Biopython code that builds the backbone (N, CA, C, O; Angstrom):
import numpy as np
from Bio.PDB.StructureBuilder import StructureBuilder

atoms = [
    (1, "MET", "N", (-0.717, 9.337, 17.800)),
    (1, "MET", "CA", (-1.262, 8.488, 16.759)),
    (1, "MET", "C", (-1.038, 7.018, 17.125)),
    (1, "MET", "O", (0.094, 6.588, 17.345)),
    (2, "GLU", "N", (-2.111, 6.271, 17.186)),
    (2, "GLU", "CA", (-2.009, 4.852, 17.507)),
    (2, "GLU", "C", (-1.627, 4.062, 16.257)),
    (2, "GLU", "O", (-2.331, 4.104, 15.248)),
    (3, "THR", "N", (-0.508, 3.341, 16.332)),
    (3, "THR", "CA", (-0.055, 2.511, 15.223)),
    (3, "THR", "C", (-0.748, 1.157, 15.295)),
    (3, "THR", "O", (-0.696, 0.475, 16.318)),
    (4, "LEU", "N", (-1.397, 0.778, 14.200)),
    (4, "LEU", "CA", (-2.085, -0.503, 14.119)),
    (4, "LEU", "C", (-1.203, -1.575, 13.504)),
    (4, "LEU", "O", (-1.317, -2.755, 13.839)),
    (5, "TYR", "N", (-0.320, -1.154, 12.598)),
    (5, "TYR", "CA", (0.604, -2.078, 11.928)),
    (5, "TYR", "C", (1.795, -1.280, 11.429)),
    (5, "TYR", "O", (1.648, -0.147, 10.973)),
    (6, "SER", "N", (2.983, -1.882, 11.520)),
    (6, "SER", "CA", (4.175, -1.215, 11.005)),
    (6, "SER", "C", (5.230, -2.247, 10.612)),
    (6, "SER", "O", (5.437, -3.238, 11.312)),
    (7, "ASP", "N", (5.886, -2.001, 9.493)),
    (7, "ASP", "CA", (7.045, -2.793, 9.078)),
    (7, "ASP", "C", (7.983, -1.864, 8.323)),
    (7, "ASP", "O", (7.804, -0.647, 8.375)),
    (8, "LYS", "N", (8.977, -2.400, 7.623)),
    (8, "LYS", "CA", (9.948, -1.556, 6.908)),
    (8, "LYS", "C", (9.329, -0.831, 5.714)),
    (8, "LYS", "O", (9.891, 0.150, 5.226)),
    (9, "LEU", "N", (8.174, -1.307, 5.241)),
    (9, "LEU", "CA", (7.567, -0.768, 4.029)),
    (9, "LEU", "C", (6.457, 0.235, 4.299)),
    (9, "LEU", "O", (6.322, 1.222, 3.577)),
    (10, "VAL", "N", (5.664, -0.010, 5.332)),
    (10, "VAL", "CA", (4.454, 0.779, 5.559)),
    (10, "VAL", "C", (4.150, 0.889, 7.054)),
    (10, "VAL", "O", (4.483, 0.004, 7.842)),
    (11, "THR", "N", (3.512, 1.997, 7.418)),
    (11, "THR", "CA", (3.000, 2.178, 8.777)),
    (11, "THR", "C", (1.532, 2.571, 8.663)),
    (11, "THR", "O", (1.180, 3.528, 7.974)),
    (12, "ILE", "N", (0.684, 1.812, 9.352)),
    (12, "ILE", "CA", (-0.755, 2.064, 9.325)),
    (12, "ILE", "C", (-1.186, 2.510, 10.717)),
    (12, "ILE", "O", (-1.001, 1.794, 11.701)),
    (13, "SER", "N", (-1.761, 3.704, 10.778)),
    (13, "SER", "CA", (-2.311, 4.199, 12.042)),
    (13, "SER", "C", (-3.789, 4.495, 11.826)),
    (13, "SER", "O", (-4.303, 4.334, 10.719)),
    (14, "ARG", "N", (-4.460, 4.920, 12.865)),
    (14, "ARG", "CA", (-5.886, 5.243, 12.743)),
    (14, "ARG", "C", (-6.121, 6.464, 11.854)),
    (14, "ARG", "O", (-7.200, 6.617, 11.281)),
    (15, "GLU", "N", (-5.114, 7.335, 11.737)),
    (15, "GLU", "CA", (-5.270, 8.579, 10.973)),
    (15, "GLU", "C", (-4.593, 8.560, 9.608)),
    (15, "GLU", "O", (-5.046, 9.248, 8.693)),
    (16, "THR", "N", (-3.512, 7.784, 9.448)),
    (16, "THR", "CA", (-2.722, 7.834, 8.207)),
    (16, "THR", "C", (-2.165, 6.473, 7.821)),
    (16, "THR", "O", (-2.092, 5.551, 8.634)),
    (17, "ILE", "N", (-1.777, 6.377, 6.557)),
    (17, "ILE", "CA", (-0.948, 5.266, 6.074)),
    (17, "ILE", "C", (0.288, 5.912, 5.471)),
    (17, "ILE", "O", (0.186, 6.786, 4.611)),
    (18, "THR", "N", (1.450, 5.478, 5.927)),
    (18, "THR", "CA", (2.713, 6.035, 5.442)),
    (18, "THR", "C", (3.477, 4.960, 4.684)),
    (18, "THR", "O", (3.679, 3.851, 5.179)),
    (19, "PHE", "N", (3.895, 5.310, 3.476)),
    (19, "PHE", "CA", (4.695, 4.431, 2.635)),
    (19, "PHE", "C", (6.146, 4.881, 2.777)),
    (19, "PHE", "O", (6.502, 5.980, 2.351)),
    (20, "ASN", "N", (6.980, 4.035, 3.373)),
    (20, "ASN", "CA", (8.329, 4.434, 3.778)),
    (20, "ASN", "C", (9.309, 4.644, 2.634)),
    (20, "ASN", "O", (10.261, 5.407, 2.791)),
    (21, "HIS", "N", (9.120, 4.014, 1.519)),
    (21, "HIS", "CA", (10.049, 4.141, 0.388)),
    (21, "HIS", "C", (9.296, 4.543, -0.874)),
    (21, "HIS", "O", (9.464, 3.933, -1.931)),
    (22, "TYR", "N", (8.478, 5.558, -0.756)),
    (22, "TYR", "CA", (7.641, 5.996, -1.878)),
    (22, "TYR", "C", (8.456, 6.803, -2.880)),
    (22, "TYR", "O", (8.499, 6.478, -4.066)),
    (23, "TYR", "N", (9.097, 7.853, -2.393)),
    (23, "TYR", "CA", (9.930, 8.715, -3.234)),
    (23, "TYR", "C", (11.380, 8.250, -3.173)),
    (23, "TYR", "O", (11.748, 7.447, -2.317)),
    (24, "LEU", "N", (12.183, 8.752, -4.074)),
    (24, "LEU", "CA", (13.601, 8.418, -4.063)),
    (24, "LEU", "C", (14.225, 8.729, -2.713)),
    (24, "LEU", "O", (15.056, 7.967, -2.219)),
    (25, "TRP", "N", (13.828, 9.848, -2.114)),
    (25, "TRP", "CA", (14.441, 10.273, -0.851)),
    (25, "TRP", "C", (13.498, 10.242, 0.327)),
    (25, "TRP", "O", (13.853, 10.765, 1.384)),
    (26, "GLY", "N", (12.331, 9.668, 0.212)),
    (26, "GLY", "CA", (11.483, 9.720, 1.385)),
    (26, "GLY", "C", (10.142, 9.039, 1.303)),
    (26, "GLY", "O", (9.870, 8.214, 0.431)),
    (27, "ARG", "N", (9.318, 9.427, 2.256)),
    (27, "ARG", "CA", (8.022, 8.815, 2.510)),
    (27, "ARG", "C", (6.866, 9.613, 1.917)),
    (27, "ARG", "O", (6.992, 10.784, 1.559)),
    (28, "LYS", "N", (5.734, 8.919, 1.832)),
    (28, "LYS", "CA", (4.481, 9.586, 1.475)),
    (28, "LYS", "C", (3.451, 9.147, 2.508)),
    (28, "LYS", "O", (3.317, 7.961, 2.811)),
    (29, "THR", "N", (2.733, 10.119, 3.039)),
    (29, "THR", "CA", (1.693, 9.842, 4.015)),
    (29, "THR", "C", (0.341, 10.216, 3.430)),
    (29, "THR", "O", (0.163, 11.311, 2.897)),
    (30, "VAL", "N", (-0.607, 9.296, 3.536)),
    (30, "VAL", "CA", (-1.962, 9.506, 3.029)),
    (30, "VAL", "C", (-2.926, 9.483, 4.224)),
    (30, "VAL", "O", (-2.966, 8.498, 4.962)),
    (31, "PRO", "N", (-3.693, 10.546, 4.419)),
    (31, "PRO", "CA", (-4.706, 10.535, 5.482)),
    (31, "PRO", "C", (-5.783, 9.482, 5.193)),
    (31, "PRO", "O", (-6.235, 9.348, 4.056)),
    (32, "VAL", "N", (-6.183, 8.748, 6.213)),
    (32, "VAL", "CA", (-7.193, 7.700, 6.051)),
    (32, "VAL", "C", (-8.505, 8.269, 5.503)),
    (32, "VAL", "O", (-9.204, 7.592, 4.748)),
    (33, "ASN", "N", (-8.839, 9.494, 5.873)),
    (33, "ASN", "CA", (-10.109, 10.070, 5.406)),
    (33, "ASN", "C", (-10.105, 10.414, 3.915)),
    (33, "ASN", "O", (-11.147, 10.792, 3.379)),
    (34, "GLU", "N", (-8.965, 10.295, 3.232)),
    (34, "GLU", "CA", (-8.900, 10.503, 1.783)),
    (34, "GLU", "C", (-8.993, 9.195, 1.003)),
    (34, "GLU", "O", (-9.004, 9.202, -0.228)),
    (35, "ILE", "N", (-9.059, 8.064, 1.725)),
    (35, "ILE", "CA", (-9.038, 6.751, 1.084)),
    (35, "ILE", "C", (-10.459, 6.224, 0.915)),
    (35, "ILE", "O", (-11.228, 6.167, 1.874)),
    (36, "LEU", "N", (-10.797, 5.843, -0.303)),
    (36, "LEU", "CA", (-12.099, 5.236, -0.588)),
    (36, "LEU", "C", (-12.106, 3.784, -0.118)),
    (36, "LEU", "O", (-12.986, 3.363, 0.633)),
    (37, "LYS", "N", (-11.106, 3.028, -0.573)),
    (37, "LYS", "CA", (-11.014, 1.609, -0.219)),
    (37, "LYS", "C", (-9.617, 1.093, -0.546)),
    (37, "LYS", "O", (-8.832, 1.749, -1.230)),
    (38, "ILE", "N", (-9.337, -0.091, -0.039)),
    (38, "ILE", "CA", (-8.100, -0.805, -0.362)),
    (38, "ILE", "C", (-8.488, -2.227, -0.717)),
    (38, "ILE", "O", (-9.242, -2.874, 0.010)),
    (39, "GLU", "N", (-7.971, -2.711, -1.837)),
    (39, "GLU", "CA", (-8.233, -4.080, -2.273)),
    (39, "GLU", "C", (-6.929, -4.856, -2.303)),
    (39, "GLU", "O", (-5.899, -4.334, -2.731)),
    (40, "GLY", "N", (-6.971, -6.097, -1.852)),
    (40, "GLY", "CA", (-5.805, -6.969, -1.928)),
    (40, "GLY", "C", (-5.984, -7.977, -3.032)),
    (40, "GLY", "O", (-7.048, -8.582, -3.166)),
    (41, "VAL", "N", (-4.932, -8.165, -3.838)),
    (41, "VAL", "CA", (-4.988, -9.131, -4.940)),
    (41, "VAL", "C", (-3.768, -10.044, -4.896)),
    (41, "VAL", "O", (-2.705, -9.671, -4.401)),
    (42, "LYS", "N", (-3.949, -11.225, -5.415)),
    (42, "LYS", "CA", (-2.823, -12.158, -5.533)),
    (42, "LYS", "C", (-1.893, -11.640, -6.635)),
    (42, "LYS", "O", (-2.352, -11.356, -7.741)),
    (43, "PRO", "N", (-0.603, -11.515, -6.349)),
    (43, "PRO", "CA", (0.333, -10.985, -7.349)),
    (43, "PRO", "C", (0.466, -11.892, -8.575)),
    (43, "PRO", "O", (0.512, -13.117, -8.461)),
    (44, "ASP", "N", (0.527, -11.266, -9.735)),
    (44, "ASP", "CA", (0.864, -11.971, -10.965)),
    (44, "ASP", "C", (1.537, -10.989, -11.919)),
    (44, "ASP", "O", (1.698, -9.811, -11.602)),
    (45, "VAL", "N", (1.914, -11.471, -13.052)),
    (45, "VAL", "CA", (2.658, -10.642, -14.009)),
    (45, "VAL", "C", (1.870, -9.419, -14.466)),
    (45, "VAL", "O", (2.459, -8.386, -14.783)),
    (46, "ASN", "N", (0.566, -9.526, -14.503)),
    (46, "ASN", "CA", (-0.279, -8.442, -14.995)),
    (46, "ASN", "C", (-0.567, -7.340, -13.983)),
    (46, "ASN", "O", (-0.945, -6.236, -14.376)),
    (47, "ASN", "N", (-0.399, -7.610, -12.696)),
    (47, "ASN", "CA", (-0.743, -6.588, -11.701)),
    (47, "ASN", "C", (0.445, -6.080, -10.887)),
    (47, "ASN", "O", (0.254, -5.427, -9.861)),
    (48, "GLY", "N", (1.658, -6.369, -11.326)),
    (48, "GLY", "CA", (2.819, -5.748, -10.701)),
    (48, "GLY", "C", (3.715, -6.629, -9.872)),
    (48, "GLY", "O", (4.557, -6.117, -9.134)),
    (49, "GLN", "N", (3.569, -7.926, -9.963)),
    (49, "GLN", "CA", (4.397, -8.822, -9.158)),
    (49, "GLN", "C", (5.887, -8.551, -9.354)),
    (49, "GLN", "O", (6.654, -8.628, -8.394)),
    (50, "TRP", "N", (6.300, -8.243, -10.551)),
    (50, "TRP", "CA", (7.725, -8.042, -10.838)),
    (50, "TRP", "C", (8.118, -6.577, -10.877)),
    (50, "TRP", "O", (9.265, -6.261, -11.194)),
    (51, "ARG", "N", (7.205, -5.680, -10.566)),
    (51, "ARG", "CA", (7.513, -4.244, -10.507)),
    (51, "ARG", "C", (8.082, -3.957, -9.121)),
    (51, "ARG", "O", (7.357, -4.037, -8.129)),
    (52, "ILE", "N", (9.347, -3.631, -9.038)),
    (52, "ILE", "CA", (10.016, -3.382, -7.761)),
    (52, "ILE", "C", (9.697, -1.983, -7.234)),
    (52, "ILE", "O", (9.520, -1.787, -6.032)),
    (53, "TRP", "N", (9.627, -1.019, -8.145)),
    (53, "TRP", "CA", (9.376, 0.367, -7.750)),
    (53, "TRP", "C", (8.983, 1.161, -8.981)),
    (53, "TRP", "O", (9.521, 0.930, -10.063)),
    (54, "GLY", "N", (8.065, 2.079, -8.833)),
    (54, "GLY", "CA", (7.720, 2.963, -9.942)),
    (54, "GLY", "C", (6.279, 2.837, -10.374)),
    (54, "GLY", "O", (5.418, 2.396, -9.613)),
    (55, "THR", "N", (6.032, 3.231, -11.607)),
    (55, "THR", "CA", (4.667, 3.274, -12.119)),
    (55, "THR", "C", (4.053, 1.879, -12.207)),
    (55, "THR", "O", (4.709, 0.906, -12.578)),
    (56, "SER", "N", (2.776, 1.821, -11.855)),
    (56, "SER", "CA", (2.040, 0.563, -11.988)),
    (56, "SER", "C", (1.065, 0.664, -13.156)),
    (56, "SER", "O", (0.103, -0.099, -13.246)),
    (57, "GLY", "N", (1.325, 1.607, -14.038)),
    (57, "GLY", "CA", (0.443, 1.865, -15.171)),
    (57, "GLY", "C", (-0.084, 3.274, -15.063)),
    (57, "GLY", "O", (0.271, 3.996, -14.132)),
    (58, "PRO", "N", (-0.914, 3.676, -15.982)),
    (58, "PRO", "CA", (-1.449, 5.033, -15.931)),
    (58, "PRO", "C", (-2.203, 5.289, -14.623)),
    (58, "PRO", "O", (-3.128, 4.557, -14.270)),
    (59, "GLY", "N", (-1.800, 6.313, -13.932)),
    (59, "GLY", "CA", (-2.502, 6.686, -12.704)),
    (59, "GLY", "C", (-2.158, 5.877, -11.479)),
    (59, "GLY", "O", (-2.944, 5.834, -10.532)),
    (60, "GLY", "N", (-0.994, 5.227, -11.470)),
    (60, "GLY", "CA", (-0.639, 4.426, -10.307)),
    (60, "GLY", "C", (0.846, 4.423, -10.007)),
    (60, "GLY", "O", (1.671, 4.690, -10.881)),
    (61, "TRP", "N", (1.180, 4.116, -8.751)),
    (61, "TRP", "CA", (2.572, 4.099, -8.310)),
    (61, "TRP", "C", (2.787, 2.979, -7.313)),
    (61, "TRP", "O", (1.906, 2.673, -6.510)),
    (62, "MET", "N", (3.972, 2.362, -7.367)),
    (62, "MET", "CA", (4.341, 1.310, -6.431)),
    (62, "MET", "C", (5.571, 1.743, -5.643)),
    (62, "MET", "O", (6.631, 1.952, -6.232)),
    (63, "PRO", "N", (5.453, 1.882, -4.319)),
    (63, "PRO", "CA", (6.613, 2.193, -3.499)),
    (63, "PRO", "C", (7.653, 1.066, -3.601)),
    (63, "PRO", "O", (7.313, -0.072, -3.925)),
    (64, "LEU", "N", (8.885, 1.386, -3.331)),
    (64, "LEU", "CA", (9.987, 0.426, -3.432)),
    (64, "LEU", "C", (9.794, -0.773, -2.518)),
    (64, "LEU", "O", (9.536, -0.615, -1.325)),
    (65, "ASP", "N", (9.919, -1.970, -3.075)),
    (65, "ASP", "CA", (9.938, -3.221, -2.316)),
    (65, "ASP", "C", (10.727, -4.245, -3.126)),
    (65, "ASP", "O", (10.231, -4.801, -4.105)),
    (66, "TRP", "N", (11.953, -4.479, -2.701)),
    (66, "TRP", "CA", (12.835, -5.417, -3.407)),
    (66, "TRP", "C", (12.290, -6.843, -3.368)),
    (66, "TRP", "O", (12.641, -7.661, -4.218)),
    (67, "ARG", "N", (11.445, -7.143, -2.399)),
    (67, "ARG", "CA", (10.925, -8.508, -2.253)),
    (67, "ARG", "C", (9.506, -8.661, -2.796)),
    (67, "ARG", "O", (8.856, -9.672, -2.528)),
    (68, "ARG", "N", (9.015, -7.688, -3.547)),
    (68, "ARG", "CA", (7.651, -7.766, -4.079)),
    (68, "ARG", "C", (7.380, -9.067, -4.844)),
    (68, "ARG", "O", (6.299, -9.633, -4.680)),
    (69, "PRO", "N", (8.312, -9.570, -5.674)),
    (69, "PRO", "CA", (8.006, -10.802, -6.411)),
    (69, "PRO", "C", (7.667, -11.993, -5.520)),
    (69, "PRO", "O", (6.990, -12.918, -5.968)),
    (70, "SER", "N", (8.124, -11.990, -4.269)),
    (70, "SER", "CA", (7.845, -13.119, -3.377)),
    (70, "SER", "C", (6.697, -12.852, -2.393)),
    (70, "SER", "O", (6.374, -13.719, -1.581)),
    (71, "ARG", "N", (6.092, -11.691, -2.454)),
    (71, "ARG", "CA", (4.980, -11.360, -1.543)),
    (71, "ARG", "C", (3.705, -12.082, -1.974)),
    (71, "ARG", "O", (3.527, -12.404, -3.149)),
    (72, "ASP", "N", (2.817, -12.334, -1.000)),
    (72, "ASP", "CA", (1.594, -13.081, -1.298)),
    (72, "ASP", "C", (0.395, -12.199, -1.624)),
    (72, "ASP", "O", (-0.665, -12.710, -1.985)),
    (73, "ARG", "N", (0.549, -10.865, -1.499)),
    (73, "ARG", "CA", (-0.574, -9.967, -1.770)),
    (73, "ARG", "C", (-0.048, -8.593, -2.174)),
    (73, "ARG", "O", (0.947, -8.110, -1.633)),
    (74, "ILE", "N", (-0.726, -7.976, -3.126)),
    (74, "ILE", "CA", (-0.492, -6.577, -3.476)),
    (74, "ILE", "C", (-1.782, -5.844, -3.127)),
    (74, "ILE", "O", (-2.872, -6.261, -3.519)),
    (75, "PHE", "N", (-1.646, -4.755, -2.391)),
    (75, "PHE", "CA", (-2.805, -3.956, -2.000)),
    (75, "PHE", "C", (-2.893, -2.732, -2.903)),
    (75, "PHE", "O", (-1.890, -2.074, -3.182)),
    (76, "TYR", "N", (-4.100, -2.440, -3.351)),
    (76, "TYR", "CA", (-4.354, -1.259, -4.175)),
    (76, "TYR", "C", (-5.163, -0.265, -3.364)),
    (76, "TYR", "O", (-6.283, -0.561, -2.947)),
    (77, "LEU", "N", (-4.599, 0.914, -3.140)),
    (77, "LEU", "CA", (-5.257, 1.995, -2.413)),
    (77, "LEU", "C", (-5.937, 2.899, -3.429)),
    (77, "LEU", "O", (-5.298, 3.400, -4.353)),
    (78, "TYR", "N", (-7.240, 3.103, -3.252)),
    (78, "TYR", "CA", (-8.019, 3.981, -4.115)),
    (78, "TYR", "C", (-8.426, 5.218, -3.323)),
    (78, "TYR", "O", (-9.006, 5.119, -2.242)),
    (79, "TYR", "N", (-8.115, 6.372, -3.878)),
    (79, "TYR", "CA", (-8.499, 7.644, -3.251)),
    (79, "TYR", "C", (-9.979, 7.923, -3.483)),
    (79, "TYR", "O", (-10.573, 7.422, -4.438)),
    (80, "LYS", "N", (-10.568, 8.726, -2.603)),
    (80, "LYS", "CA", (-11.964, 9.126, -2.762)),
    (80, "LYS", "C", (-12.158, 10.072, -3.951)),
    (80, "LYS", "O", (-13.117, 9.922, -4.708)),
    (81, "ASN", "N", (-11.267, 11.030, -4.116)),
    (81, "ASN", "CA", (-11.472, 12.086, -5.108)),
    (81, "ASN", "C", (-10.391, 12.166, -6.177)),
    (81, "ASN", "O", (-10.236, 13.203, -6.821)),
    (82, "LYS", "N", (-9.642, 11.086, -6.374)),
    (82, "LYS", "CA", (-8.597, 11.074, -7.402)),
    (82, "LYS", "C", (-8.659, 9.739, -8.134)),
    (82, "LYS", "O", (-9.079, 8.726, -7.575)),
    (83, "LYS", "N", (-8.243, 9.756, -9.366)),
    (83, "LYS", "CA", (-8.159, 8.507, -10.112)),
    (83, "LYS", "C", (-6.841, 7.787, -9.840)),
    (83, "LYS", "O", (-6.690, 6.613, -10.177)),
    (84, "PHE", "N", (-5.893, 8.490, -9.233)),
    (84, "PHE", "CA", (-4.583, 7.937, -8.909)),
    (84, "PHE", "C", (-4.711, 6.853, -7.841)),
    (84, "PHE", "O", (-5.548, 6.954, -6.945)),
    (85, "GLN", "N", (-3.882, 5.820, -7.940)),
    (85, "GLN", "CA", (-3.876, 4.764, -6.940)),
    (85, "GLN", "C", (-2.448, 4.395, -6.553)),
    (85, "GLN", "O", (-1.501, 4.640, -7.301)),
    (86, "ILE", "N", (-2.317, 3.806, -5.379)),
    (86, "ILE", "CA", (-1.023, 3.336, -4.896)),
    (86, "ILE", "C", (-1.127, 1.831, -4.711)),
    (86, "ILE", "O", (-2.031, 1.349, -4.029)),
    (87, "ALA", "N", (-0.208, 1.086, -5.314)),
    (87, "ALA", "CA", (-0.159, -0.367, -5.173)),
    (87, "ALA", "C", (1.025, -0.682, -4.265)),
    (87, "ALA", "O", (2.166, -0.362, -4.599)),
    (88, "PHE", "N", (0.760, -1.305, -3.121)),
    (88, "PHE", "CA", (1.827, -1.517, -2.146)),
    (88, "PHE", "C", (1.811, -2.932, -1.589)),
    (88, "PHE", "O", (0.816, -3.649, -1.702)),
    (89, "THR", "N", (2.916, -3.317, -0.993)),
    (89, "THR", "CA", (3.061, -4.616, -0.354)),
    (89, "THR", "C", (3.476, -4.405, 1.098)),
    (89, "THR", "O", (3.913, -3.322, 1.486)),
    (90, "VAL", "N", (3.329, -5.452, 1.883)),
    (90, "VAL", "CA", (3.682, -5.421, 3.299)),
    (90, "VAL", "C", (4.468, -6.683, 3.639)),
    (90, "VAL", "O", (4.499, -7.637, 2.862)),
    (91, "GLU", "N", (5.098, -6.676, 4.800)),
    (91, "GLU", "CA", (5.868, -7.847, 5.214)),
    (91, "GLU", "C", (4.996, -8.936, 5.839)),
    (91, "GLU", "O", (5.307, -10.120, 5.706)),
    (92, "ASP", "N", (3.911, -8.558, 6.517)),
    (92, "ASP", "CA", (3.016, -9.521, 7.164)),
    (92, "ASP", "C", (1.584, -9.234, 6.716)),
    (92, "ASP", "O", (0.907, -8.369, 7.271)),
    (93, "THR", "N", (1.143, -9.965, 5.716)),
    (93, "THR", "CA", (-0.168, -9.723, 5.109)),
    (93, "THR", "C", (-1.314, -9.837, 6.109)),
    (93, "THR", "O", (-2.191, -8.975, 6.135)),
    (94, "ALA", "N", (-1.324, -10.868, 6.919)),
    (94, "ALA", "CA", (-2.433, -11.089, 7.848)),
    (94, "ALA", "C", (-2.575, -9.933, 8.838)),
    (94, "ALA", "O", (-3.685, -9.463, 9.084)),
    (95, "LYS", "N", (-1.477, -9.479, 9.398)),
    (95, "LYS", "CA", (-1.533, -8.381, 10.372)),
    (95, "LYS", "C", (-1.929, -7.065, 9.706)),
    (95, "LYS", "O", (-2.691, -6.285, 10.277)),
    (96, "ALA", "N", (-1.419, -6.818, 8.509)),
    (96, "ALA", "CA", (-1.776, -5.593, 7.785)),
    (96, "ALA", "C", (-3.256, -5.612, 7.406)),
    (96, "ALA", "O", (-3.935, -4.593, 7.533)),
    (97, "GLU", "N", (-3.764, -6.753, 6.942)),
    (97, "GLU", "CA", (-5.188, -6.855, 6.599)),
    (97, "GLU", "C", (-6.059, -6.608, 7.822)),
    (97, "GLU", "O", (-7.102, -5.964, 7.714)),
    (98, "GLU", "N", (-5.655, -7.103, 8.970)),
    (98, "GLU", "CA", (-6.420, -6.874, 10.198)),
    (98, "GLU", "C", (-6.473, -5.386, 10.522)),
    (98, "GLU", "O", (-7.526, -4.869, 10.895)),
    (99, "ALA", "N", (-5.348, -4.696, 10.382)),
    (99, "ALA", "CA", (-5.315, -3.248, 10.629)),
    (99, "ALA", "C", (-6.217, -2.510, 9.653)),
    (99, "ALA", "O", (-6.946, -1.602, 10.052)),
    (100, "LEU", "N", (-6.179, -2.887, 8.382)),
    (100, "LEU", "CA", (-7.013, -2.241, 7.376)),
    (100, "LEU", "C", (-8.497, -2.522, 7.602)),
    (100, "LEU", "O", (-9.340, -1.669, 7.326)),
    (101, "LYS", "N", (-8.818, -3.714, 8.102)),
    (101, "LYS", "CA", (-10.212, -4.036, 8.443)),
    (101, "LYS", "C", (-10.689, -3.175, 9.609)),
    (101, "LYS", "O", (-11.831, -2.717, 9.612)),
    (102, "GLN", "N", (-9.824, -2.953, 10.596)),
    (102, "GLN", "CA", (-10.184, -2.097, 11.729)),
    (102, "GLN", "C", (-10.541, -0.689, 11.268)),
    (102, "GLN", "O", (-11.381, -0.020, 11.869)),
    (103, "LEU", "N", (-9.886, -0.246, 10.185)),
    (103, "LEU", "CA", (-10.150, 1.084, 9.642)),
    (103, "LEU", "C", (-11.345, 1.101, 8.686)),
    (103, "LEU", "O", (-11.777, 2.166, 8.245)),
    (104, "GLY", "N", (-11.872, -0.075, 8.371)),
    (104, "GLY", "CA", (-13.009, -0.173, 7.464)),
    (104, "GLY", "C", (-12.621, 0.074, 6.012)),
    (104, "GLY", "O", (-13.457, 0.487, 5.207)),
    (105, "LEU", "N", (-11.356, -0.175, 5.672)),
    (105, "LEU", "CA", (-10.888, 0.085, 4.304)),
    (105, "LEU", "C", (-10.968, -1.150, 3.420)),
    (105, "LEU", "O", (-11.005, -1.025, 2.196)),
    (106, "ILE", "N", (-10.995, -2.350, 4.016)),
    (106, "ILE", "CA", (-11.175, -3.580, 3.226)),
    (106, "ILE", "C", (-12.297, -4.399, 3.839)),
    (106, "ILE", "O", (-12.621, -5.475, 3.337)),
]
sb = StructureBuilder()
sb.init_structure("model")
sb.init_model(0)
sb.init_chain("A")
sb.init_seg("    ")
for serial, (resi, resn, name, xyz) in enumerate(atoms, 1):
    if name == "N":
        sb.init_residue(resn, " ", resi, " ")
    sb.init_atom(name, np.array(xyz, "f"), 0.0, 1.0, " ", f" {name:<3s}", serial, name[0])
structure = sb.get_structure()
């Protein structure tokens, strides 16, 4: 598997995106072919800037990131066949966005 981007929070490859601190004890891996799109938004109080870990509202989850309040972007992953979404952050926004563009997700 070719890794396009990786940091302490997430690993993006051509086949999967892995969230390193999704569950209390582990990771969650999502196959790229199950993803409809990913949108990046500027963090604010209404979209999870201060949510460190847990639910992002009905049908959503945020993997653990102690530094989320200081991040410049929150990414929302939308599944093709589920209403559930994952809201995540990365350590290097520009590099992660480039990887996601290569996959055609943003």
